[in-house]
N, C-alpha and C positions, 0 to 999 in steps of 0.2 A: 513536382514537375508539372508545368501547365502547357497545354497545347491549345491553340486557337485556330479558328477558321471562320470566314464570313463570306457573304454574298451581298450583292447590291439589291436595291429596292426594285421589285417587279411585281406584276400581277399574276405571274405564272409560278407554278411549282418549280423549285430548284433543289438540287441535291447538295447538301453541305457535308463534307467528310473531313476527318482529321485522323492522322495516324501517329502513334508514338509508342515508345518502348517504356513499359512500366519498370521503375527501378526495383532492384531486389528488395523484398520485404513489403511490397505494396499490399495493403489490406483491402482497399476499396478504391473505386474510381467514381468521381462525380461528374455528371454531364450537365452543364448549365446552358440553357437555351434562352436567349434574350434578344431584344431589339435595341440598337443604340440610338434610335430615333424616337423620342418621346412624343406621345399625343399626336400621331400622324395616321392612325388607322389600326387595324387589327392584323396581327401576325399569327399565322397558323403553323403548327408543327405537327408532323405525323411520321409514323414508322421510325421512331428513334431506336437505334440498336447499338449495342456494344458487343463486339465479337473479336475472337482471336484470329489474326491473319498470319500468325507466325508460320503456319504450314503452307501458306499460299506460295506458289512458285515465284522466285525472285526475278523481276524483270526491270530493265532500265526504263526510266521515265524520260520520254522524248517529247512530251506534249508542250504546248505553249504555257508559259507561267501565268499564274493568276496575278492580279494587281498587288498582292501581298508577297509575291515571290520575286527574287532576283532573276531566276531563270538561268540562261546560258550566256556567260560573258567571257571574252568580248563578243559582241554581236558578230555573227558569221560574216567573214570578209572585211571586218572593220580595220581601219588604220588606227593603231594604238598610240597612246601618248606616253607610255612608260615601257621600259625594256628590262626584264621580261614582263609581259602583261599577266596579271593574276587570271587564272582560269577558274570559272565557277559553273556548276551544273546543278540540276535538280537532284535531290537525294534519292537513293534507291532503298525502299523499305526492305529490311532484312539484310542490308549490306553490312559486312564487318570491316570493310575497308575498300580502297579503290586503287587502281593502277592507271597511270596516265602515260600516253605515248606522244612524243613530239617529233616531227620530221619536216624536212624541206620538200619531201616527195609525198604526194597524196597516196601512194601505194604502200608507204611505210616499209621500205625494204630493209632487210637485215644489214647492219653495218652503217646505216644512215638514219637510224631511228633511236631516239633516247627513250628509255623505258624507266619510269619512276614507280617504285613500289612502296608499300608501307604508308600510304596516304589514309588518314583516318576520317577526314572531313570531305564533303563534296566541293572542295576548292583546293587550289594548289598554286603556289608562286615558285617559279624555278629558281635554282640556286646559282645560276650563272646568266650572264648577259647573252642574248641571242644575236646572231648575225642579221643584219638588215635584210629585208625581203619578206616573201610570203612563207608562212609556217602553217602546218596542218596539225591538228590535235584530235585525239579521241580518248575514251576512257573505258575501263572495265569496272564492274562491281565484284568484290570478293564476298562470298557468303559461305555459310556452313555446308552448302550443297555444291560448292565449287565456284568457278569463275563464270560471270555473266557478261556478255558483250561480244564484240566491241560496240560502242555507241556510234551514232552518226558522226561522220568526219566533219569537222568545222575548221575554219581557217582564220588567220589574222595577218595583218601586214605590219612589219616593224620598219618604220622609216629611219633614215639616217638622222643621227643627232638628237634623238629623244632622250629624256631622262633615264639614266640607268639606275635601277633599284632592285637588284636581286635579293632574295632572302636566303642567307647562308643556312646550312643544315642546323637543326636545333642544337645538336651536341656542340657545335662550334661556338654559337653565340652564347649558349648557357655557360660554357667554360670560361668565358670572359668575365662573368659577373663575380665580384669578390664575395667570399663567404663571411668575411669579417664585416664589422660595422664601423662607421656609417656606410650605407650603400644606396641611399636615395638622394639623387641630385649631385652627390659627390662621393668620392671614395676616401679611404683613410689617407692615401697619399695627397689628396686634394686639400684636406683639412689644414695641414700646416702651411701649404701654399697660400690658402685663403687667409690664414692668420697673419702671415707675413705681409700680405697685400693690404689688409685692413688695419685700421686703428682700433684694436680690440677694446681699448679703454672707452671708446665712444659708444660701444654697442649698448650698454645699459640705458643711455639716454635715448638711443634710437628705438629700442624695444622697451619702452617705459612700462607697458602693460605687464609684460613678463617680469621686469625688474621689480615693479611694485609688489607683485605677488610673492616674490622671494623675500621681501621685507616684512610684509604683514600676513603672509600665508595665502596660498591660492584658495579662492572660493570654490567650494565643491557644490555644484548645482544638484538639486534633487532630481531623481529620475522623473522625466516628464510623463504626463498623462497622454494616452493616445487620443488624438483628435477624432478618431473613428470609433471611440468606445461605445457610442450610442448607435452605431450602425451607419451613420452618415457623417460627413465632414462637419465638424464644429470649427469654423474658421478662427474664432477667438482663441480656442484652445490650441489650434495649430500655431497661431502667431505667438502666443505665450510660450509655447514649447521652444520654438526656434529662437525667439528673442532671449530666452533664459540660457540656452545652450551655446549660442554663438560666441559670447564672451569667453566661455570656458575653452572652446576650441582654439580661439585666437591666443589666449593666454598660454595654453599648452604648447602651441607651436613656437611661441617666442621663448618660453622657458627652455624647451628642448634645444633650440638653436643657440641660445646663450650658453647653455651647459657645454654643448659640443665645441663652441669657439673659445670659451674661457676655462673650462674644466673646473669651474667653481662649484663646490659641493652644494651650496645653498640652492643654486639653480637646479641641480640634479635632484635634490631631495623634494623640492616643491613640484618639480616637473613630474617625477615619477608618482608622487602622491596623487596628482590630478589625473595622470594617465591611468593608474590602477583604479581610481574611482570610476572613471568613464568605462574602463574595461570590465568592471564588475556589474555594470548595468545589463540586465537580461537581454541577450541578443535575439531572443524569441518573444520578447515582451513589447513594452510600449516604445522602445527605441529600435525595434525591428522595422524592416521596410513596410510590413503590413500595418505596424502600429503608428509609425511617424516617418514617412519616406524621407523627408528632408533631413531629419536628425540622423536617420540610419545612413544616409549617403555621406553626411559630414563625418560620421564615425569612420567610414571606409576611407575617407579622404585624409583625415588628420592623424588618426592613431598610428598608421604605419610609419609615417615620417618621424613622429615623436618617438616611437619605439626604437627606430634605427639610430636616432640622434642621442637618445638617453640610454642606449644599450649598456654602456659601461657603468651607469649609475645604479643598475638593477642587479639583484641577485637572480640566480637561475629560477628559483621559485616564483619571483615576481615576473620574470619574463614569461614563464609558463601561464600565468594568469592572463597576460595580454595575448599570448599565442592562442589560448583556448577561445578567447573572445573573438579574435580575428579569424580563426578557423570557422567558427559558426557564421560570422558575418560574410566571410568569403564564400561559404557554401550557399548562403542565401543569394548573394549577388550572382554567382555562377549559375545557380538554378534559374534565376530570372532571365539571364542572357541566353543560356542554352535552351531554356524552355520555349523560346520564340520559334525555332532556333535562329540565332542571329546570322548564322552563315547562309541561311536560306531566306528568312523572312525578318529582316532587321528593323522593320518599320514600327518602332516604338520609341518614345522619347527618352525616358529615364535609363533604359539599358545602354543607350548611346553615351550617356554620362558615366554610368557605372563601369563601363568597359575600361576606361582609363584608371578609375579608382581601383578596380580589381587588379589591373596590371601593376600599379604601385605597391599594393599589398603583397602581391606575389613576389616582387623583387625583394621587398623588406624581409619576407619570411621564407625565402627560398632555402630548402633543406631544413627548415624548422617547422613547417606545416606540411604534412605529407602531400596534399593536393596542390601545393603552390606551383610546382614545376609544370604540371598539366594546365593549371589555370593560365600561367604566363604564356605558355606555348599557344594556347587557344586565343588569348588576347592578341598576341603578335600576328598570328595568321589572319585574324579578322581585320586588324589594322591594315595589313598589306592588301587584302583582297576585297573587302566589302565596305569598310568604313569610309565616309559616313553614309548612313541610310538615307539621309535627307539632302544629299548633294552628290556631286560627281566631279569629273575631271575639270569642268569649267569653273568650279569653286563656288557655285551657288549653294544656298541653304534654305530649303522651303519652309522651315519653321520660322523664318524671319530673322531680322537683324538682332532683335532682343535676345532670342535664344542662341543665335549664332555667336554673339560676343561672349555669352556665359559659357557655352559648351566648348568653344574654342579655347578659352582660357584654361578650363579644367583639363582638356585633352593635351594642351601644350605641356602641362606638368608631366604627363606620362612620356611624351616625346622627349622632353629634356632628361627625365630620369633614365629612360631606356638608352638614350644616346650616351649618357655619362658613363654607363657601365658596360656597354657593348660596342660603342662606336658606330652603331647603325643609325643613320639619319633619316627618319621617316618624314621630316619636313620636305624632303625631295619628292614626295608623292605629289602628282599633279594637282590634286585638290588643294593641298596646303600651299603649293606655289601660287595658285591662282585665286585663292579665296579672299585675299585682300582686295581684289577688284570688285568683289561683291559689295563691300562697303563703299568703295570709291564710286561705284555707279548707281547703286540702289539707295544709298543714304549719303549722297554727296553733301559737302559742307553747306549748311544753311537750310537743309531739308529735314524731313522726318521719315520714319520707317513707313513704307508704303503698305505692306501686307503682313498678316499673321499676328499672333498675340504680341501685344506691346506696340501695335501700330500707332503711328503719329508721334511716338517718342523720338526725342532728338538725341544727338550724340552726347556722350558723357564720359566719365572716367573709364568705364569698361571698354568702350570703343577706342579710347586713347591707348589703353594698355595693350589691347590685342593688336591694333595696327602698328603701334610702336614696336612691338615684338616682331611682327611679320616684316616690318621694314628692316629691322636689324638682321634677322635670320637670313632673309633673302637679299639683303643689300639692294632693296628695290627703291629707286629714287622717287617713283610716283607715290608709293606708300609713305615715304618720308615727307613728301609735299602734303599729303592728306593730314598727317599728324601735325604738320606745321600750321594747318588751317584750324584744326579742332583742339590741338594741345597734345603734348606727350605725357606718358605716364608709364609706370611699371606695374606688373601684375601683383606684386607684393614687395614689401621691403626686403624680405629674405631673398627672393628671386632676383631682385635688383642687385644685391650684393654678389650673387653668384654669376650674374650675366656680365661678361666683359665686352660684348659686341657693341660697336658704336653705330649710331645712325649714319647712313650714307648721305651724301649731298642730295638735297631735295631737287626735284625737277618737276615743274608744272606739266600736267598731261596735255600740253598743246599739240603733241604729235600722236596722241591716242585718238581713236575715233570718238565722236560724240554720241554714239549709240553702241549698246552692248546687249547681246543675247546670251543669257545663261541657259543653255539648252538642257542642262541636267535638271533644272527645276522649273523651266517654263516661264521665266521672267525676262522682259525686255525693257530696257531703260533708254529713253530718248532724251538727249540733253540739247539745250540751246547752245551753251558754251560751258562745258565741263570744267575747263581750266580757269574760269572767271566766276567764282561763286556769287559775287554781287550782281552779275548780269545773267545769271543762269535760270533756266526753267528746266524742271525734270518731270517728264511724263513717263510713268511706269505702268506697264501692262502685264497681265498675268494669265496664262493658260497652262496649268501645271499637270504633268503626267502623274504626279504624286498625290492627286486627289485633294480632299479637304480634311484629311486626317490629322491627328495629333494637334499641333499648335497652329496649323493652317486654318483658314476660314473658307466658307462657301463663296469664294470670290473669283470663280473662273470667268474669264473674259471681262474682268473689272479693270479699271484704270484709276490712277491717282495722279494729281497734278499739283506740283509746287512751283510757284513763280516768285522769284526775288525774295524768297524766304516765307511767303504766304502759303498756307495750306488751303488752296482754292477748291480742290476736289479731293476728298479723303475717303479712306476706309473708316467708316464711322464706328463708334462704340468704344468701350473701355474694358479693362481686364482687372477687375477687383480681385478675383481669384479664378482658377480654372473651373469652368462649368457653374459659376454662380448664376442665379437666374438671369441677370442682365447679360452676362457673357454668353450663356447658352441660347437665350431667346432673342437677343439682338446682335451682339458683336459677331457671333458665329454665323449668322443668317445672311442670305443673299440680300434681304431687304435693307441691310445696312451698307451695301456696296454699290459702286457705280457700275451696275450691270443691268440685267433684265429679270423681271418676274414673268413666268409663263403660267397663265391661268391662276394668277395670284400666288403662285408658289415659287420658291427658290430652289437652289441646288441642295442635294443631300449633305447633311453636316456630319463631321467626324467619319468620313468615308474614304477608303482607298479606291473605291469603285467610281467615285464622282470625278472622273479624270477629264482633262482637256489637253489641248495640243497647240503649241505655237507652230504655225504652218510655214513660216519663213520670215526673213528680214532682208531688206535692201536698204543700205545706208549710203548717203552721199551728203556733201556740204549743202545741197539745195533741198533735197527731199529725203524722207524716210518712208518706207512702207513695211508694215507688218500685219499679221492676221492671226487670229486664234479661233479654234473650234471647240465649243463647250456643250453641245447638246447632250452628250452622255451624262454630264454632271447632274442633270435635272431628274434623272430617273423617270422621266415622263415618256411612256411608250408612244405617244402621239408626236413628240417633238423629233423631227428628223434632222434639223440643222439649226445651229445658232453660230454662225461665223461672224466675228467682228473684224472688219477691215479698218485699218488706221493709216491715213496718209498724213504725214507731218510736212506741211509746207513751211519750211523754215523762213523766219524764226518765230512767227506768231500764231499760225493757224494749224489746227488739228481737225482733219476731216474724218468722221467716224461713220461707217456704213455697217448696219446690223442686218445681216441676211438671215431671216428666220423662215423656216419651212416646216410644215407640220402635216400629219395625215388627216387632220380635221381642223376646223377653225379654232384658234386659241386666242385668249386675251393676253395683251402684252403691256407691261408697265416698264417705262424707261426711268432709271433712278439716278439721282445725283445728290451728293452729300458734301457739306462744306463746314469749315470752322467759322465762316462768315455768313451773314444773312443772305438769303436767296430771294430775289424778286422775280415773280413769274408774271408774264404778260400773255394772257390767253389769246387776245386778238392777234398779236404778232407772232405767237408761238415761239417766244424767246424767254430766256432767263438771264438774270444779271447778278453778278456778285462783285462787291467792292471789298477788297482786302485792306490791309494797312498800307501796303506799298503797291499793290497790283490790282488788276480787275480781270474778270472773266465774263465774256458774253457767250451765251449758248443759243444757237439758232436751230430749231427743229424744222429742217427744210422740207422733209417729205417722210411719210405722207402728212397731210394736214389733218386737223381734228383731234389733237392731243388735249386732254383736260388735265390741267396741272393743279397740284395742291402742295403747299409748303407748311411744314411744322418744325418747331424746335424741341419737340418732345420725343422721348423714347417710349417704346411699348412697355419696357420694364426699366425703371431708373437704375443707374449704376449704384452699387452698394459702396459708396464712397462719401466721405465728409464733404468734399468739394470736387468739382470738375468743370472743365470748360464747356460752354454750351456749343451745340452743333445744330445745323439746319439741314432739312431733308426735303428734297423735291421728288414727287412722284408724278410722272407724266403718263397718263393712261391713254392708250389708243382707243378712239371712240367706238370702234367695232372690232369684234373678233375677226381674225384673218387666218387663212391657211398658208398664205405666202406674202411676205412683204419685205421691203428693204427700207429700213429707217435710216435716213440721211441726216446727220447732225454735224454742225460746224461749231468748234470751240475757237474763240478768238481771245487770246491772252496777251496782256501787256501791262505796262506801268500805269499807275493812276495818273501821273503827270509826266510829261517829257518823253512820252513814247513816240518814236518816229514812224508810227503806223496807225492808219485809220481805215477800217473796213467801211466801204460805201454801200455795197449791196452783195447779196448772196442768194442764188436761186438754184434749184435742183430739178432735173427732169428724170423720171424713172420710167423706162420703157422695157418691160420684161426684165431681162438680166443686164440690160445696159443702163448705166447711170451717167449723167452729165451734170456737172456742177459748174456754174458760172459765177466768177468772183470779180468784183472791182474794189480796188483799195488804193490808198496813197501810202507809199513807202519812201521815206527820206525825201519827201517833196515830189516824187514822181508818181503819176497816175498809172496804175497797172491793171491790165485785164488778164485774168488767168482762168483757164478752163481745165477741169480735171474729169477724166473719163475712167470709169471702171466697168469691165466686163466680168460679171460674176460667173463662177463656174456653173454648169448646168446641174440638174438633179443628179444625185449620186454622191460619191465620196466628196467630202469637203476638201477644198484646195485654195491656194492663193488665187487672187483675181489677176487679170491683166489690167494694168494701170498705166494711164498716160496723162501727162499734164504739159501745158505750155503757157508761158507768161509773156505778154507783149507790152511794150511801153506805149506811151501816147502816140508815137510815130509809127506804131505797128511793127517794131523790130523785136524779134525774139531775144530775151535775155536769159531765160532758163527753161529747161524742159526735162521731162522724165518719160521713159517708156520701160515699164517693168514687165518682162516676159514676152511681150509682143507689141508691135506697133498697131494701134487701133485706128489711127487716122494720120494722114501725112501732115503733121503740124509739129514744128520744132524739131523733133527727131523723125525724119522721113522714113527711114528703114533701119532695121537691125536684124542680125541673125536671130531667128526664133529661139526662145528659151533664155536669152540673155537679157539683163536689165541694164539700162543706160540712163545716166543723168548728164546734162550738159549745162554749162553756163558760158554765155558770150560776154566778153568785155571789149567793147568797140574801142575804148580809149587806149587799151593796150594791144589791140588787134590780136586778141588771144581767145581761144576756146579751151575750156577745161572740161574733160570728160571723165566720169566715174563709171567703171564697168564691173559688173558682178553677176551673181546668181541669187535668186530670191528664195527658191524652194528649200525646205529643210534638208532634203536629201541631196542637194547640189551645193551645199556650203563649202565642201572641200575641193570643188572643182578649181583647178589652177587658173589664174587670170594673168599668167606671165605672157610676155610678148611671144608671138608665134602661135597663139591660140587659134587665129584665123577668123576672129569675129569681124564681120563687116558692118559698118555703121554709115548712114547717110544723114547729114544734118542740114537744116536751113543755114544759109550763110548770108547774113545781112551786110557783111563786109568781107574783104579778102583777108583771111587770117595769116598772121606772120608767125604765130606760135600755137601749137596744139599739144596738149598733154593728155595722157590716159593714165589715170590713177597716179598722177604726179610725175610720170615719166614723159619727157618731151619726145614727140615723134620726129623722125628724120624726113619723112615725106608723106604727102597726102595729095588728093586730087581736088582742085577747086574749079567748079563749073560756074563761071560768072553769069552765063546766060540763064541757067536754071536756078541760080542763086542757092547753090548747094555745095557742100564739101563732103567728100567720101574718104573714109579712112579704113584701114585694115589693121587689126591688132593681132 
């Protein structure tokens, strides 16, 4: 059993503590102290102690969670997205169990309070749907010394119409699982139905690898050598092992399925021969997780289904060989997951994969391995309450698209297997309902992965299979459109035969917003035209509360830009293997991202403490505004603020303002990376990139005095036979500064045929007030546009007040923005404070279209329905005949011809 704890980088002494219960029979405890950051200084440890706290009084933990803990969920007072919401709290040392109370009354009166006992974990999902409205909850800890509590009272709000996903009592859903075999993905009753539906005679040709093994004999691979045998990863041994074992796993799965469907003895004999051979490999040796993680996980994944499908071909003694192996491997997997523990601190990559594998193993060996029932109950509770660690209700996945598609595919197997035997549909969990939008928005057709390991990779078979499955399961027309763009696929040939769901009719996302904020992971995607891949640009921005741990990089407040398929601004680097020299010293470092270096240093790597935060988003057809705060990620005690403000002036311009404040003067490097050559012009303070179809011009508007350098070299080359060259711009501010606002303009467009030309751009920075003046030609019209930002004063980082207005050559306003407040009476003359407004004037149609919303993160759920009472005054270069707010036509407004204004109330 392992317990871990960590703290962030600091110059001060910090206390690190971890508590755990030693299993029966424990002979010794090892305490390992180490730094995850290599070659960055000296770490001092002092006063290391190991002591017995079992006699300490049992007390509830009501403190704020660390970055590695989930804490208390739902957040107090939150409006939830699922009914009932899972309840999660910090564990109590010494607790033997918990009691939860639920009530509509904060006083928890008798007769109006539900009291649930017998809870083993610090989490609970109710067994029935709750009535809409406000609910209150609290908990007690049970201990050998009695009951401790109650806890602080917390509340949540259940809206009307949210997804209903109660967790029935364990005894109820366990009773539904058949004890005979097969029982993974289908039951004995399903087998004959499937045989009747399929052409069984065609199966040998479809599963040719397994059929060939039945003819010539299944090849039995030798037990692999551990790639860690020398104490460090030998990547060649790792590759040899997985390459040698993978064909055996695939052959075994096909043989087992062929036997189940045809009952032909030859498939059963060769299948069980291979199964018993793999099961005989030492589960604590080279194929254990410590010996070869990928091989160990494939054992967990493949052998249970093969066992269940080949069950009738084996004798009881042969079954016991497999059971013994799977029990040992299940114990190892459970120990890893529980050792975190996942219910409190789930932030580790492989346990999130092994969760589904352990669940499948537990179904296959229920009542045959003593621990299987407990393992399955544990997995199910975690799936309901805390999975996934790296995402949430919005459907985001901080480990990036590469790991998203792999981990989703593996987890879908458990969801399918569990639903097949219990009828419980975990696909209805908000995360699984929404996670297809993560691919749709962050890896739209024609772009590449913006962040995390595997960055810049394009869509392939794995994306096709995951999105095809999600489109079918949820009958989502937008997901069907997506796979229509990138191609359809199935997760495997076997699962394709089991799946009878059809794709829904596709619908282009023309009615979806062109911007999306995944609040759970801190990614914002801004699109020029999401529904038109050939004419789209995707600007993705990241400021994640999940830090830089696992497969994430030190890329807080970084951006990535794809235009018309070209990777103009990228997250640089490659992923030869995890923590290879190139991966650790370049790809994971901030110096490879489109962000800032402070005093020549980037953000902490592999750190849950290197957090950042998206501060808000306002989206409209004319403008987008978002901002992120990332100072904490640097671990620099002198850095007080690094807020990056982004204004997207649709469709071609991205204005970036970096608000940097420090306790003492710091050096600043502004970074840009591309898959295309970068040209730097020091005299004009500009950079230029020509892609294959598009171009990007970068204007460093303020302050002046950047010294730029461009290279196409890495500090450590990728450990790969071949790779695409990348270019890197470092723009160094000439002098250290304690406070500055770096104003940068990105102008993106097609190489030829672009109906946009930027004529001039200037910026004036006066204290916290920024004014940017632009002149450009758009579709033949000369436009003058001004953007103002009022940065928040010293103190807590926040969104800026942003205003913009564009006038044509005749001085008539044609679009405007006022986010949070009106800074000057231009375009939008007045608006109720706190609200964000964008407007577009169409004189030819005598129409004004208004977008109304809220920008701050804590105001996103504020209703914008008619009757809100928001007052808006706009310039009126003509008498409007139609005014819409968020697409709804107004019945009345006040037009003042003398003042040249129109006033509306929403």
